[in-house]
A tleap script that builds the chain and sets N, CA, C and O, in Angstrom:
source leaprc.protein.ff14SB
mol = sequence {
  NMET PHE SER ARG ILE ARG THR ILE PRO PRO
  PHE PHE LEU GLN ILE VAL ARG SER LEU PRO
  LEU ARG SER TRP LEU VAL ILE PHE GLY ALA
  GLY LEU PHE LEU TRP PHE TRP ILE PHE GLY
  HIE ASN GLY LEU VAL ASP LEU GLU HIE LEU
  ILE ARG LEU GLN ARG ASN TYR THR GLN GLN
  LYS GLN SER LEU ALA GLU GLU LYS GLU GLN
  LEU GLU GLN ASP LEU LYS ASN MET GLU ASN
  PRO ARG TYR LEU LYS HIE LEU ILE HIE GLN
  GLU LEU GLY TYR VAL GLU SER ASP GLU VAL
  VAL ILE GLN PHE GLN GLU LYS CLYS
}
set mol.1.N position { 0.819 -1.180 0.000 }
set mol.1.CA position { 0.000 0.000 0.000 }
set mol.1.C position { 0.872 1.256 0.000 }
set mol.1.O position { 0.789 2.058 -0.930 }
set mol.2.N position { 1.683 1.435 0.996 }
set mol.2.CA position { 2.601 2.574 1.024 }
set mol.2.C position { 3.928 2.150 0.423 }
set mol.2.O position { 4.413 1.042 0.653 }
set mol.3.N position { 4.502 3.059 -0.351 }
set mol.3.CA position { 5.816 2.732 -0.889 }
set mol.3.C position { 6.859 2.930 0.201 }
set mol.3.O position { 6.711 3.747 1.109 }
set mol.4.N position { 7.870 2.180 0.074 }
set mol.4.CA position { 8.929 2.234 1.070 }
set mol.4.C position { 9.763 3.495 0.877 }
set mol.4.O position { 10.183 3.800 -0.239 }
set mol.5.N position { 9.996 4.206 1.927 }
set mol.5.CA position { 10.790 5.435 1.849 }
set mol.5.C position { 12.252 5.038 1.811 }
set mol.5.O position { 12.739 4.287 2.656 }
set mol.6.N position { 12.932 5.560 0.816 }
set mol.6.CA position { 14.350 5.246 0.695 }
set mol.6.C position { 15.158 6.175 1.589 }
set mol.6.O position { 14.811 7.340 1.779 }
set mol.7.N position { 16.172 5.668 2.098 }
set mol.7.CA position { 17.058 6.496 2.908 }
set mol.7.C position { 18.129 7.093 2.010 }
set mol.7.O position { 18.434 6.562 0.942 }
set mol.8.N position { 18.677 8.173 2.449 }
set mol.8.CA position { 19.730 8.839 1.687 }
set mol.8.C position { 20.997 8.003 1.812 }
set mol.8.O position { 21.397 7.623 2.912 }
set mol.9.N position { 21.629 7.719 0.661 }
set mol.9.CA position { 22.866 6.930 0.721 }
set mol.9.C position { 23.918 7.628 1.574 }
set mol.9.O position { 23.980 8.858 1.599 }
set mol.10.N position { 24.725 6.873 2.256 }
set mol.10.CA position { 25.709 7.460 3.181 }
set mol.10.C position { 26.727 8.393 2.517 }
set mol.10.O position { 27.171 9.355 3.143 }
set mol.11.N position { 27.104 8.125 1.263 }
set mol.11.CA position { 28.112 9.002 0.645 }
set mol.11.C position { 27.542 10.397 0.379 }
set mol.11.O position { 28.288 11.376 0.395 }
set mol.12.N position { 26.215 10.505 0.133 }
set mol.12.CA position { 25.607 11.831 -0.004 }
set mol.12.C position { 25.618 12.566 1.336 }
set mol.12.O position { 25.911 13.760 1.403 }
set mol.13.N position { 25.297 11.838 2.388 }
set mol.13.CA position { 25.318 12.465 3.717 }
set mol.13.C position { 26.713 12.945 4.073 }
set mol.13.O position { 26.884 13.994 4.694 }
set mol.14.N position { 27.710 12.164 3.672 }
set mol.14.CA position { 29.085 12.555 3.963 }
set mol.14.C position { 29.455 13.829 3.205 }
set mol.14.O position { 30.141 14.700 3.740 }
set mol.15.N position { 28.992 13.930 1.946 }
set mol.15.CA position { 29.285 15.133 1.160 }
set mol.15.C position { 28.583 16.340 1.774 }
set mol.15.O position { 29.169 17.416 1.892 }
set mol.16.N position { 27.317 16.152 2.167 }
set mol.16.CA position { 26.550 17.250 2.752 }
set mol.16.C position { 27.196 17.733 4.035 }
set mol.16.O position { 27.288 18.938 4.273 }
set mol.17.N position { 27.629 16.836 4.833 }
set mol.17.CA position { 28.230 17.217 6.129 }
set mol.17.C position { 29.622 17.813 5.969 }
set mol.17.O position { 30.066 18.603 6.801 }
set mol.18.N position { 30.313 17.427 4.883 }
set mol.18.CA position { 31.695 17.881 4.748 }
set mol.18.C position { 31.785 19.316 4.204 }
set mol.18.O position { 32.793 19.988 4.423 }
set mol.19.N position { 30.754 19.791 3.503 }
set mol.19.CA position { 30.817 21.148 2.951 }
set mol.19.C position { 30.462 22.185 4.023 }
set mol.19.O position { 29.494 22.004 4.762 }
set mol.20.N position { 31.238 23.263 4.109 }
set mol.20.CA position { 30.924 24.314 5.076 }
set mol.20.C position { 29.717 25.148 4.609 }
set mol.20.O position { 29.313 25.087 3.448 }
set mol.21.N position { 29.171 25.904 5.522 }
set mol.21.CA position { 27.999 26.725 5.245 }
set mol.21.C position { 28.266 27.707 4.100 }
set mol.21.O position { 27.383 27.957 3.280 }
set mol.22.N position { 29.459 28.255 4.042 }
set mol.22.CA position { 29.808 29.208 2.997 }
set mol.22.C position { 29.650 28.572 1.613 }
set mol.22.O position { 29.143 29.213 0.693 }
set mol.23.N position { 30.077 27.332 1.463 }
set mol.23.CA position { 29.939 26.633 0.180 }
set mol.23.C position { 28.472 26.431 -0.170 }
set mol.23.O position { 28.084 26.579 -1.329 }
set mol.24.N position { 27.660 26.096 0.814 }
set mol.24.CA position { 26.230 25.916 0.561 }
set mol.24.C position { 25.577 27.228 0.147 }
set mol.24.O position { 24.695 27.248 -0.711 }
set mol.25.N position { 26.012 28.312 0.758 }
set mol.25.CA position { 25.468 29.616 0.369 }
set mol.25.C position { 25.870 29.989 -1.049 }
set mol.25.O position { 25.063 30.549 -1.792 }
set mol.26.N position { 27.110 29.685 -1.438 }
set mol.26.CA position { 27.566 29.961 -2.804 }
set mol.26.C position { 26.765 29.115 -3.797 }
set mol.26.O position { 26.331 29.626 -4.830 }
set mol.27.N position { 26.567 27.838 -3.499 }
set mol.27.CA position { 25.797 26.951 -4.384 }
set mol.27.C position { 24.351 27.446 -4.501 }
set mol.27.O position { 23.787 27.494 -5.594 }
set mol.28.N position { 23.765 27.810 -3.362 }
set mol.28.CA position { 22.393 28.314 -3.372 }
set mol.28.C position { 22.300 29.616 -4.158 }
set mol.28.O position { 21.370 29.801 -4.943 }
set mol.29.N position { 23.250 30.513 -3.956 }
set mol.29.CA position { 23.256 31.792 -4.681 }
set mol.29.C position { 23.418 31.588 -6.177 }
set mol.29.O position { 22.742 32.242 -6.972 }
set mol.30.N position { 24.310 30.685 -6.566 }
set mol.30.CA position { 24.511 30.408 -7.991 }
set mol.30.C position { 23.243 29.792 -8.595 }
set mol.30.O position { 22.848 30.133 -9.709 }
set mol.31.N position { 22.625 28.898 -7.859 }
set mol.31.CA position { 21.375 28.295 -8.335 }
set mol.31.C position { 20.282 29.335 -8.478 }
set mol.31.O position { 19.545 29.328 -9.464 }
set mol.32.N position { 20.167 30.226 -7.511 }
set mol.32.CA position { 19.175 31.292 -7.570 }
set mol.32.C position { 19.449 32.234 -8.744 }
set mol.32.O position { 18.528 32.641 -9.452 }
set mol.33.N position { 20.728 32.575 -8.941 }
set mol.33.CA position { 21.104 33.420 -10.076 }
set mol.33.C position { 20.709 32.771 -11.398 }
set mol.33.O position { 20.122 33.422 -12.262 }
set mol.34.N position { 21.031 31.488 -11.556 }
set mol.34.CA position { 20.682 30.775 -12.793 }
set mol.34.C position { 19.171 30.710 -12.980 }
set mol.34.O position { 18.675 30.866 -14.096 }
set mol.35.N position { 18.447 30.484 -11.906 }
set mol.35.CA position { 16.987 30.414 -11.993 }
set mol.35.C position { 16.422 31.737 -12.534 }
set mol.35.O position { 15.612 31.741 -13.461 }
set mol.36.N position { 16.856 32.849 -11.949 }
set mol.36.CA position { 16.351 34.149 -12.405 }
set mol.36.C position { 16.877 34.516 -13.788 }
set mol.36.O position { 16.194 35.204 -14.547 }
set mol.37.N position { 18.066 34.070 -14.116 }
set mol.37.CA position { 18.632 34.347 -15.428 }
set mol.37.C position { 17.823 33.645 -16.513 }
set mol.37.O position { 17.626 34.203 -17.592 }
set mol.38.N position { 17.356 32.435 -16.245 }
set mol.38.CA position { 16.612 31.665 -17.232 }
set mol.38.C position { 15.129 32.026 -17.204 }
set mol.38.O position { 14.541 32.280 -18.255 }
set mol.39.N position { 14.519 32.053 -16.032 }
set mol.39.CA position { 13.070 32.194 -15.936 }
set mol.39.C position { 12.605 33.559 -15.441 }
set mol.39.O position { 11.409 33.844 -15.491 }
set mol.40.N position { 13.483 34.384 -14.980 }
set mol.40.CA position { 13.091 35.668 -14.403 }
set mol.40.C position { 12.671 36.676 -15.459 }
set mol.40.O position { 12.644 36.389 -16.656 }
set mol.41.N position { 12.344 37.870 -14.973 }
set mol.41.CA position { 11.946 38.961 -15.850 }
set mol.41.C position { 13.098 39.263 -16.803 }
set mol.41.O position { 14.235 39.460 -16.372 }
set mol.42.N position { 12.795 39.298 -18.107 }
set mol.42.CA position { 13.797 39.498 -19.162 }
set mol.42.C position { 14.819 38.376 -19.194 }
set mol.42.O position { 15.969 38.590 -19.576 }
set mol.43.N position { 14.410 37.191 -18.799 }
set mol.43.CA position { 15.298 36.033 -18.830 }
set mol.43.C position { 15.351 35.419 -20.213 }
set mol.43.O position { 14.859 35.990 -21.185 }
set mol.44.N position { 15.955 34.250 -20.283 }
set mol.44.CA position { 16.116 33.575 -21.565 }
set mol.44.C position { 14.786 33.155 -22.177 }
set mol.44.O position { 14.638 33.172 -23.399 }
set mol.45.N position { 13.820 32.781 -21.349 }
set mol.45.CA position { 12.510 32.386 -21.864 }
set mol.45.C position { 11.833 33.579 -22.530 }
set mol.45.O position { 11.259 33.450 -23.612 }
set mol.46.N position { 11.901 34.741 -21.879 }
set mol.46.CA position { 11.333 35.958 -22.474 }
set mol.46.C position { 12.090 36.353 -23.740 }
set mol.46.O position { 11.491 36.828 -24.705 }
set mol.47.N position { 13.392 36.157 -23.730 }
set mol.47.CA position { 14.204 36.475 -24.904 }
set mol.47.C position { 13.782 35.614 -26.091 }
set mol.47.O position { 13.659 36.120 -27.206 }
set mol.48.N position { 13.559 34.325 -25.866 }
set mol.48.CA position { 13.103 33.437 -26.930 }
set mol.48.C position { 11.743 33.888 -27.461 }
set mol.48.O position { 11.508 33.880 -28.670 }
set mol.49.N position { 10.858 34.277 -26.559 }
set mol.49.CA position { 9.537 34.767 -26.960 }
set mol.49.C position { 9.668 36.029 -27.811 }
set mol.49.O position { 8.987 36.161 -28.828 }
set mol.50.N position { 10.525 36.942 -27.410 }
set mol.50.CA position { 10.725 38.180 -28.164 }
set mol.50.C position { 11.341 37.917 -29.531 }
set mol.50.O position { 10.999 38.591 -30.503 }
set mol.51.N position { 12.237 36.953 -29.617 }
set mol.51.CA position { 12.842 36.612 -30.910 }
set mol.51.C position { 11.777 36.047 -31.845 }
set mol.51.O position { 11.753 36.372 -33.032 }
set mol.52.N position { 10.881 35.188 -31.302 }
set mol.52.CA position { 9.790 34.641 -32.103 }
set mol.52.C position { 8.862 35.755 -32.601 }
set mol.52.O position { 8.454 35.755 -33.763 }
set mol.53.N position { 8.531 36.703 -31.716 }
set mol.53.CA position { 7.689 37.834 -32.107 }
set mol.53.C position { 8.347 38.668 -33.202 }
set mol.53.O position { 7.691 39.072 -34.162 }
set mol.54.N position { 9.636 38.921 -33.053 }
set mol.54.CA position { 10.357 39.707 -34.055 }
set mol.54.C position { 10.325 38.999 -35.405 }
set mol.54.O position { 10.123 39.639 -36.436 }
set mol.55.N position { 10.523 37.683 -35.404 }
set mol.55.CA position { 10.492 36.916 -36.644 }
set mol.55.C position { 9.111 37.009 -37.304 }
set mol.55.O position { 9.013 37.187 -38.518 }
set mol.56.N position { 8.052 36.890 -36.507 }
set mol.56.CA position { 6.693 36.982 -37.042 }
set mol.56.C position { 6.412 38.368 -37.617 }
set mol.56.O position { 5.835 38.494 -38.697 }
set mol.57.N position { 6.825 39.410 -36.885 }
set mol.57.CA position { 6.588 40.776 -37.356 }
set mol.57.C position { 7.394 41.074 -38.619 }
set mol.57.O position { 6.929 41.812 -39.487 }
set mol.58.N position { 8.583 40.515 -38.730 }
set mol.58.CA position { 9.389 40.713 -39.931 }
set mol.58.C position { 8.708 40.068 -41.132 }
set mol.58.O position { 8.686 40.646 -42.219 }
set mol.59.N position { 8.156 38.876 -40.942 }
set mol.59.CA position { 7.431 38.208 -42.029 }
set mol.59.C position { 6.178 38.993 -42.417 }
set mol.59.O position { 5.872 39.131 -43.602 }
set mol.60.N position { 5.458 39.503 -41.424 }
set mol.60.CA position { 4.270 40.310 -41.721 }
set mol.60.C position { 4.652 41.582 -42.469 }
set mol.60.O position { 3.963 41.986 -43.406 }
set mol.61.N position { 5.735 42.202 -42.063 }
set mol.61.CA position { 6.192 43.427 -42.719 }
set mol.61.C position { 6.540 43.145 -44.176 }
set mol.61.O position { 6.213 43.938 -45.059 }
set mol.62.N position { 7.201 42.022 -44.429 }
set mol.62.CA position { 7.572 41.669 -45.788 }
set mol.62.C position { 6.333 41.403 -46.648 }
set mol.62.O position { 6.261 41.853 -47.792 }
set mol.63.N position { 5.362 40.674 -46.098 }
set mol.63.CA position { 4.155 40.389 -46.880 }
set mol.63.C position { 3.351 41.669 -47.135 }
set mol.63.O position { 2.773 41.833 -48.210 }
set mol.64.N position { 3.313 42.568 -46.158 }
set mol.64.CA position { 2.613 43.836 -46.358 }
set mol.64.C position { 3.328 44.717 -47.384 }
set mol.64.O position { 2.678 45.431 -48.148 }
set mol.65.N position { 4.646 44.670 -47.404 }
set mol.65.CA position { 5.395 45.440 -48.407 }
set mol.65.C position { 5.109 44.903 -49.803 }
set mol.65.O position { 4.967 45.675 -50.751 }
set mol.66.N position { 5.022 43.573 -49.931 }
set mol.66.CA position { 4.695 42.986 -51.238 }
set mol.66.C position { 3.276 43.373 -51.661 }
set mol.66.O position { 3.033 43.687 -52.826 }
set mol.67.N position { 2.347 43.349 -50.710 }
set mol.67.CA position { 0.968 43.729 -51.018 }
set mol.67.C position { 0.890 45.204 -51.408 }
set mol.67.O position { 0.161 45.563 -52.333 }
set mol.68.N position { 1.632 46.053 -50.712 }
set mol.68.CA position { 1.658 47.486 -51.034 }
set mol.68.C position { 2.198 47.704 -52.437 }
set mol.68.O position { 1.672 48.521 -53.192 }
set mol.69.N position { 3.254 46.970 -52.784 }
set mol.69.CA position { 3.832 47.097 -54.117 }
set mol.69.C position { 2.822 46.677 -55.191 }
set mol.69.O position { 2.710 47.325 -56.231 }
set mol.70.N position { 2.091 45.590 -54.933 }
set mol.70.CA position { 1.077 45.129 -55.883 }
set mol.70.C position { -0.047 46.167 -56.027 }
set mol.70.O position { -0.509 46.430 -57.138 }
set mol.71.N position { -0.482 46.752 -54.908 }
set mol.71.CA position { -1.539 47.767 -54.959 }
set mol.71.C position { -1.079 49.029 -55.675 }
set mol.71.O position { -1.860 49.647 -56.399 }
set mol.72.N position { 0.178 49.419 -55.483 }
set mol.72.CA position { 0.712 50.573 -56.201 }
set mol.72.C position { 0.757 50.299 -57.700 }
set mol.72.O position { 0.479 51.185 -58.508 }
set mol.73.N position { 1.108 49.071 -58.066 }
set mol.73.CA position { 1.123 48.697 -59.480 }
set mol.73.C position { -0.291 48.731 -60.058 }
set mol.73.O position { -0.495 49.199 -61.178 }
set mol.74.N position { -1.270 48.233 -59.289 }
set mol.74.CA position { -2.664 48.282 -59.741 }
set mol.74.C position { -3.139 49.723 -59.899 }
set mol.74.O position { -3.850 50.049 -60.849 }
set mol.75.N position { -2.745 50.576 -58.971 }
set mol.75.CA position { -3.122 51.989 -59.057 }
set mol.75.C position { -2.520 52.647 -60.291 }
set mol.75.O position { -3.176 53.446 -60.959 }
set mol.76.N position { -1.280 52.311 -60.588 }
set mol.76.CA position { -0.627 52.847 -61.779 }
set mol.76.C position { -1.318 52.332 -63.046 }
set mol.76.O position { -1.438 53.060 -64.031 }
set mol.77.N position { -1.767 51.082 -63.014 }
set mol.77.CA position { -2.453 50.499 -64.174 }
set mol.77.C position { -3.832 51.115 -64.389 }
set mol.77.O position { -4.357 51.071 -65.502 }
set mol.78.N position { -4.420 51.683 -63.354 }
set mol.78.CA position { -5.742 52.290 -63.481 }
set mol.78.C position { -5.739 53.494 -64.430 }
set mol.78.O position { -6.796 53.910 -64.906 }
set mol.79.N position { -4.585 54.039 -64.698 }
set mol.79.CA position { -4.473 55.164 -65.622 }
set mol.79.C position { -4.482 54.700 -67.074 }
set mol.79.O position { -4.666 55.510 -67.982 }
set mol.80.N position { -4.285 53.411 -67.298 }
set mol.80.CA position { -4.247 52.846 -68.642 }
set mol.80.C position { -5.667 52.468 -69.075 }
set mol.80.O position { -6.300 51.645 -68.414 }
set mol.81.N position { -6.185 53.046 -70.167 }
set mol.81.CA position { -7.560 52.748 -70.611 }
set mol.81.C position { -7.757 51.290 -71.023 }
set mol.81.O position { -8.835 50.733 -70.815 }
set mol.82.N position { -6.743 50.672 -71.596 }
set mol.82.CA position { -6.877 49.266 -72.005 }
set mol.82.C position { -7.029 48.356 -70.782 }
set mol.82.O position { -7.802 47.398 -70.801 }
set mol.83.N position { -6.285 48.669 -69.727 }
set mol.83.CA position { -6.392 47.883 -68.502 }
set mol.83.C position { -7.765 48.066 -67.862 }
set mol.83.O position { -8.361 47.111 -67.365 }
set mol.84.N position { -8.258 49.302 -67.879 }
set mol.84.CA position { -9.597 49.556 -67.330 }
set mol.84.C position { -10.662 48.789 -68.101 }
set mol.84.O position { -11.589 48.235 -67.510 }
set mol.85.N position { -10.526 48.759 -69.413 }
set mol.85.CA position { -11.478 48.019 -70.235 }
set mol.85.C position { -11.406 46.524 -69.897 }
set mol.85.O position { -12.433 45.852 -69.795 }
set mol.86.N position { -10.220 46.031 -69.731 }
set mol.86.CA position { -10.031 44.629 -69.346 }
set mol.86.C position { -10.695 44.332 -68.004 }
set mol.86.O position { -11.360 43.307 -67.849 }
set mol.87.N position { -10.518 45.218 -67.045 }
set mol.87.CA position { -11.131 45.026 -65.723 }
set mol.87.C position { -12.652 45.050 -65.800 }
set mol.87.O position { -13.324 44.248 -65.151 }
set mol.88.N position { -13.193 45.972 -66.594 }
set mol.88.CA position { -14.645 46.067 -66.731 }
set mol.88.C position { -15.192 44.781 -67.344 }
set mol.88.O position { -16.227 44.277 -66.908 }
set mol.89.N position { -14.509 44.254 -68.340 }
set mol.89.CA position { -14.937 42.997 -68.954 }
set mol.89.C position { -14.834 41.835 -67.961 }
set mol.89.O position { -15.752 41.025 -67.833 }
set mol.90.N position { -13.716 41.775 -67.275 }
set mol.90.CA position { -13.456 40.624 -66.398 }
set mol.90.C position { -14.291 40.663 -65.122 }
set mol.90.O position { -14.915 39.666 -64.760 }
set mol.91.N position { -14.307 41.790 -64.448 }
set mol.91.CA position { -14.961 41.872 -63.144 }
set mol.91.C position { -16.472 42.051 -63.249 }
set mol.91.O position { -17.227 41.420 -62.509 }
set mol.92.N position { -16.904 42.891 -64.145 }
set mol.92.CA position { -18.328 43.222 -64.226 }
set mol.92.C position { -19.075 42.429 -65.296 }
set mol.92.O position { -20.305 42.415 -65.321 }
set mol.93.N position { -18.330 41.773 -66.175 }
set mol.93.CA position { -18.977 40.991 -67.223 }
set mol.93.C position { -19.584 41.856 -68.315 }
set mol.93.O position { -20.504 41.420 -69.007 }
set mol.94.N position { -19.096 43.048 -68.478 }
set mol.94.CA position { -19.610 43.969 -69.479 }
set mol.94.C position { -19.241 43.471 -70.880 }
set mol.94.O position { -18.117 43.031 -71.122 }
set mol.95.N position { -20.209 43.549 -71.793 }
set mol.95.CA position { -19.992 43.127 -73.180 }
set mol.95.C position { -20.429 44.267 -74.081 }
set mol.95.O position { -21.516 44.821 -73.916 }
set mol.96.N position { -19.581 44.614 -75.030 }
set mol.96.CA position { -19.940 45.667 -75.979 }
set mol.96.C position { -20.915 45.115 -77.011 }
set mol.96.O position { -21.108 43.903 -77.108 }
set mol.97.N position { -21.531 46.015 -77.785 }
set mol.97.CA position { -22.596 45.613 -78.714 }
set mol.97.C position { -22.078 44.735 -79.848 }
set mol.97.O position { -22.830 43.914 -80.372 }
set mol.98.N position { -20.828 44.881 -80.236 }
set mol.98.CA position { -20.317 44.092 -81.353 }
set mol.98.C position { -19.556 42.841 -80.901 }
set mol.98.O position { -18.901 42.194 -81.717 }
set mol.99.N position { -19.634 42.497 -79.620 }
set mol.99.CA position { -18.928 41.324 -79.097 }
set mol.99.C position { -19.907 40.178 -78.882 }
set mol.99.O position { -21.096 40.382 -78.640 }
set mol.100.N position { -19.364 38.965 -78.978 }
set mol.100.CA position { -20.150 37.756 -78.732 }
set mol.100.C position { -19.505 37.027 -77.566 }
set mol.100.O position { -18.287 36.850 -77.526 }
set mol.101.N position { -20.337 36.604 -76.612 }
set mol.101.CA position { -19.833 35.905 -75.441 }
set mol.101.C position { -20.059 34.410 -75.623 }
set mol.101.O position { -21.167 33.974 -75.932 }
set mol.102.N position { -19.008 33.637 -75.430 }
set mol.102.CA position { -19.113 32.182 -75.491 }
set mol.102.C position { -18.807 31.649 -74.104 }
set mol.102.O position { -17.724 31.888 -73.568 }
set mol.103.N position { -19.749 30.931 -73.522 }
set mol.103.CA position { -19.570 30.373 -72.184 }
set mol.103.C position { -19.457 28.855 -72.283 }
set mol.103.O position { -20.204 28.209 -73.019 }
set mol.104.N position { -18.537 28.313 -71.550 }
set mol.104.CA position { -18.351 26.868 -71.510 }
set mol.104.C position { -18.831 26.346 -70.155 }
set mol.104.O position { -18.681 27.003 -69.125 }
set mol.105.N position { -19.403 25.160 -70.187 }
set mol.105.CA position { -19.837 24.541 -68.932 }
set mol.105.C position { -18.638 23.809 -68.326 }
set mol.105.O position { -17.829 23.208 -69.034 }
set mol.106.N position { -18.551 23.877 -67.034 }
set mol.106.CA position { -17.479 23.192 -66.356 }
set mol.106.C position { -17.816 21.717 -66.227 }
set mol.106.O position { -18.964 21.357 -65.969 }
set mol.107.N position { -16.821 20.868 -66.406 }
set mol.107.CA position { -17.035 19.433 -66.256 }
set mol.107.C position { -17.072 19.104 -64.768 }
set mol.107.O position { -16.292 19.629 -63.973 }
set mol.108.N position { -17.986 18.234 -64.426 }
set mol.108.CA position { -18.105 17.864 -63.012 }
set mol.108.C position { -17.445 16.547 -62.720 }
set mol.108.O position { -17.455 16.091 -61.577 }
savepdb mol mol.pdb
quit
């Protein structure tokens, strides 16, 4: 029912007893320093999170720059009458009086 409690091996007890209090304080201080360095405010975990955020924002910035470039190109094309005519035909389905529209059925 209850698991057997293990005793601390004697060589560990000997090591614990042989170290002076000053050594234990140094070990504890170093451990505390490492803990806060890794997990504390502005620690390594936060640094990794910030690096991930920077990477995501850089990708978003690049995609937005590409989209802006495409929109600027579209705006420049709006000054071209042939492009406008193409857009009116394609987007609105406008047909001039001398044109014939041929529609194909899609295969299912």
